[in-house]
N, C-alpha and C positions, 0 to 999 in steps of 0.2 A: 348806628352806634348806640349802645345801651347807656342808661343813666350813669352806671359806674364808670364807664369809659369817659363820659363827659365830665364827671366830677374829677377824675384823675387828670384830664387835660387841663381843667381850670386850675387845679392845685399845682400842676407843673408850671403853668404860666405865671402864677403868683410867686412861686418859689424862684423862678428865673429872674423876675423883677427885683425880689428882695436880694438875690445874690449879686446883681449888678450894683445895687445900692451899697451893699457891704464891701464890695471890692473897692469902691471909691473910698471907703473908710479903712482900707487895708485889713479887712477881715473877710477872707474868702470862705465861702461855704460851697461844698461840692453839690452838683446836681443830684437829686435823689436817685439812688441806684436800686433800692429794694422797696417793696410795699411798706415795710415798717418805717423806713426813713421817710417815705412819702407821708405816712400817717403823722409822723413827728412834725413834719413841716406844716401839714395842714392844721394841726393843733396850734402850732405857733401862729399861723395866719389868723386863726379864729380868735386868739387872745390878743392879736396885734402886738405881740411882744417878741421882737427878734432876739433878745438876749435869752429869753426862756427857750426859744426855738433852738439856739446853739447848745444850751445845756442839755436839752432832751436828747439830741443826736449824740453828744459826747457820752452821756450816761448809757445809751443803748450800745454804742461801740465798745465802751469799757466793760460793760457787764457780759458781753458776748465775745470777748477777746479769747482766742484759743490759748490753753496753757503751753508754756515753753517746754515742759518735760513730758516724755511719753509715759503714760501710766505704767507702773511697775508690773502689774499683772499682764498687760498686753506685751510688754517687752520680754518678760520671762516665758510667755506662751509661744511667741513667734520666733524670737531670736535665741533658740536653743543652741548651745555650743555643740559642735560635731566632735565625735570621737573618731578621729581618722584611723585609728588602729583597727577598726572594724572593717574598713573598706579594703577590698582586694585591688590594690593599685596596678596589678599586672593585667587586669582585664578592664580597661577603660572602654566605654561604649563607643564603638566606631563601626560604621558600615563600609561596604565596598565602594571605592571611587571609580566610576566608569570612565573618568578621564585617563585612567591607566590602560584603557582598552578592554576588550571582552576576554577575560581569563576565567573560565568556569571553575578551575581548581582553586584559584585565589578567592573567587566569589564564595564558594562553599566553605573555605577556611575562615572567611570573615564572619560567618554565622556565629561562631563561638562568642564573639563580642558584640553581636547585633542586639541581643536581648530576646525575651519571650521564648517561643518554641524554636526559633532559629538557634538560640543559645543551647537549648536542650539537644537539638540536632548535633551541634558541635561537640557537646559533651558525650553524646552517644558514639560519635566517631572516635573520640579519645578512648572510650571504654572498650570498643571493639578492637582497636589497635593494640590495647594492652593485652587482650586475649591472644591476639596473633603473635605478639612479640615475646610473651612469657615463655621461659624455659625453666626446667627444674634446677638447672645450674645457677639460676638467679637466687635460689634459696640455700640456707645453710643445710648441711647434711643432717638428716634425722637418723640417729643411731638405731631407731626402731624399724627403719625401712628394711625391705628385702635386700639381700646382698647385691643384687644386680644394680640397684640404684646407687651404689657406692662408686660405680664406674663413671668416670668423668664424661666419656663419650655418650653413654646412655643418658646421663643427666642433661647434656647439651641437646639431645634429640627428643627428650620427653616434653611434650607440649601440653598446653591447656586443652582439656576436653570441651569442645564447643557443642552445645545443644541448640538446635534451630527448630523452633515451632512456628507453625503458620496455619491459619484457617483456610478453608477451601477456596474462598474468593481470591486468595493470592495466586492460586493456580488457574482459576478462571481468567484472571487478568493477565496482562503482559508481565507482571511480576514473576511469572513462572520462569522466564528466561534468566532472570537474576538468580533464582534459586537453583536452576539447572547448572549455571556456571559454577556455583559453590560445590555441587555434587560432582560435576565433571572433573574438577581439580582437587577433589577430596579436601576441601577447606573446612568442612564441618564433620563432626564425629557421630552425631546422633540427630535424627530428624523425627519430628512428630507432626502429624497432620490430622485433620478431620476427614471423614470419608470422601466428601466431594473433592478434596485435594488429591486424593489417590485416583479416582476414576476419571476425572477430567484431564489429567495428564495423559492418560492412555487414549481418551477420546480425541484429544487434539492431534494425536498421531494418525487418526483415521479421518477426521473431518474438522472443519474450522468453526471457531466461535467468532461472532461479529459484534462490532460496536453499534449500539442502538441509542436509546434514550431512557431516562428514568420514568418518563411520563407516557410511554406507549400504552395504549388501552389494553388492559389485561384480558378482557373477554375476547377481543379481536385476535390477540396473539394465540389464545387457547384454541380458538376455532381454526387457526392456521397452523397449528402444531409447532409453535415457537415458544420456547421457555425463556423467561427473562431473569438475569442475575444482575441486579442494579441497572446499569445502562449497557449491559452486554446481552446479546441474544444467542441462544443455543437451539438449533433445530432439533426437534424431538427424534429425528432420524439418527442423530448422533448416539443417542442412548440405545436405540435398536441395534446399531453397529456394535456397541459395547457388549450387549447381551450375546450377539452372534459370535463374537470373539471369545468371550469369557466362558460361556457354557461348556464347550469341549475341554477347556483347561481345568475346570472344576471336576469334570468327569475323570480326567486323568489323575488329578490329585486324590480323588476318592479311591480310585483303583490302587494308587501307591499306598494310601492309608491302610487299605484292606490287605494288600499283598506284602507290604514291607514294614508295616507297623509304624509308619511315619505319623507323628502327632503334629498336625499343622497349627500354626498360630497366625494372627493377623500379620505380624512382621515377616513370617515365612511366606505367606501368601503374596505379599507385596514384592518380596525378593524374587519369587517365582514369576510374577507378572512382569517384572523388570527384565528378566531373562527372555520371556516369551515375546515381548513387544519388539525387542531387538532394533530399536530406533534411537539414534543419538540425539534426537530432539527431546526425548523423554527424560524427565528428572530421575525416574526410578530405574531406567536403563543404566544410568551412571551410578546410582546408588548400588545396583546389583554388581556392576563392574568393579567398583571400588570398595565393595563389602561394607557399605554404610547402612546400619540398621535403621529401618523406617517403622515407627510405631503408629498405630491408629487404634486407640482403645475403643472408638465408636465406629468400627469398620462397617457395621450393618446399617448405619444411619445415613443411607444414601442409595445411589443406583446400584452399587455393588451388593448392598443388602437386598435390594429388589431381586437381583439375579440369583443370589443365594436362596432367597425365598422360593422363586420359581423352580430352582434346581432341586430343592427339597421335595418337590412333588414329582419331578421327572426322574430323579435318581437320588433318593434320600440316603442320609448317613454321614455326610461330610461334617467333620468336627473342627472348629477353630478354638484353640485353647488360649484364653487370655491370661491365665495364671502364669504360664511360662514367659509371657511378654513382660509382665510387671516385674518379675524376677530379673529379666534380662536388662531392662532399662535402669532399674535400681542398682544393679551390679555395676553398670557403666558409671553411675554417679559415685558410688561408694569407693571404687578403685581409681577414680580420677585424682591425680596429684594436684590439679587445679581445675576448676570448673567455671565455664562461662555460659550464660543463657541469653539467647536472642529470641524474643517472642513477638511475632507479628499477629496482633489480634488477641482475643481472649478465649474464654470458654474452656473446653476440655483440654485443648493443646497446651494452654498456659499452665493450668493446674497440674497436668500430668508431668510436665517437666519440672516444675517447682517442687512437687511432692517427691519426685525421685531425688532431688537435691537435698531435701530434708534429711534423707538417710545419711548424708555426710555433714550434717549441721550447716547446710546452706551453700549456695553458689558463691564463688569469689568475685565474679564479674556479672553484670546484669544490665540488659537493655530491653525495655518494653516500648513497643510502638502500637498505640491503639487510640481510639476516640472515646473509650468508655469512661464514665464518671463513677466516683465511689459513693455518691450520696445515697444510692439505693442498696448498698451493702453487697453488691455483686462482686465475685472474684474477678470477673472480666475487667471491671473498672478500678479495682483496687490498685493503689500505688505501691511502689517497692517497700515503703516503710511498713505496710501491713504484712508483706511477705517476711520481712525481718522479724516481726513479732512471733511468727510461727517457726522460725529457724530455717526457712526455705532459701533465704539470702543471708549471707554472713553480715554481722553487725557493722563491720568495717568496710563493707562493699560500697563503692561510689556508684550505686545503682542509678540509672537514668530512665525516666519515662518521657517519651516524646508524644505529646497529645496531638496526633495527626493521622491522616489516612496513610496506611503503610504502602499502598500502591504508588503513592507519590514519594514517600520518604525512602523506602528500602533501596530502590535502584541508586539513589543519590548516596545513600550510606555505603553501598557496595563500591561505588566509584571513589570513595575517600578511604576505603579500608581494604577489603578483600582483593579488589582488582589491582591496585598498585602494589600490594604485598605480593600477589601472585607473580606479577611481571618482574618485580625486583628479585624474587627468589629464582625465577626462570633465568634471568640474565646472569645472576651469580653462579648458578649451576653450569651454564654454558661457558662462562669464563674459567671456572675451575676444571671443567671437563675437557 
C-alpha cells in the first residue's frame, strides 16, 4: 500500500470517529464519498474544529449543486420542434415479419418501406409497373395528334414505349434468361446492348459458360485457354465456335450487299443472326421473331468485331452503317406517346438510350440499376437528376436509381413487374377468348 492510500485510510478512520461523536449530538455527517469531501474532512481534523469541517462540506456541496433549469442553448439545440407536415405518413418504416411465414412476394413488397436501397428497389418496381399500365387513353386527347389517335380503341391499345439497355455482363450471367423472357413475350420495344451482350447470347446456344471465382489466377487460366468474366469462366473454344458459325453468315451478307444493294447496319446484323441461330434459348431469336430492334452502337468492340476484322482479310467489303441505326432509335423515341427506360449498367448503352430520348425532351419513366458513383463525373455513375439537366429525362419524372448489382436486382424486379403483368394479361385473354 502506498503512502497516499495510508493517508486516506487514516483520514477515513478519523472521520468515522468524528461521525460517531456527532451522531450522539444529533448532528449526522455522511462518510466521505469523494476525494474532495475527504480533503475537507482531513482539513477539519487538522484544525481539530468539527464545526469548521461541517461548514466546508456544506460550502462544497452548495457551490457544486447542479442548476435546476436546462441551459436555453442546449434546449433549443436538442429539443427542436418537428414539422410533421414534411413526413410521409403513408410510408412508415417497417420490414417483413417472418412470423407470417415465407411469402417472397410479400417480402419484396415490404422493401418499399424497409429503407435504403431496399426502398429504391420498391420505388423501381412502382416505376416499371407505371410503364406497363400506362395507355394513351389515360391522357386527354391532343388536338394536334394524327387522326388515328382520336379513335378510342387505338388509344386504349397505345402503350408506353419501353427501352431496355444492358451491358454485356448481363448476358454473360444468368440475367440473360430474364432478358430473354421479356423479348419472348414482347414486353419491351427497343433493346440496346454492348457487343459482348450480342455475341455471348449466341455462344451460349453453342456451348456453356461456367461459374468460377473472382480470384482464380489469371496467368493459369490463360495458359489453359479459359477466359474469366468476374466469377464466370468461358472456355476459349466457345469463341472459336462463334467464328466458325459467323464467318459464312458474313459471307452471305456481303453477297447480298453486292447483288441486292442491301445496306447493313448493326441492328440489321443482329436481326439476321437472331434468324440464323434459330434457337428459343436465344434473346435475339425472340427479338427477331417479335420484330424488336436491337441496337449495338459499339458492335465491333468484342468478339464479333474480331470476326469482322478477320473477315475483312478473307473476304473484304462488308459495310455496317451506324448512321441508319441512330436515325432508327431516335425515331422510336420521337414517335413514342410515352417513353420508359430501364438501364442495367452504364457506359454506351445508358447514354445511347438517354440521348435518343433527348429528341423527345426526355423519357417519362426511368429506372437505373448500377453500382457507379457520380463523384468522378462519369455518365455511368450519374444519377437521374443529371439526365434531367440535359433533357434526357423529363423534369416531372419520378426517376429511380438502385445502387446495386443488376444481376441480383433485375430478376427480382421482373418478378414484381413484368412476370405478374404477363400472366395477368394471359389469363385475361384466355377468359375473354
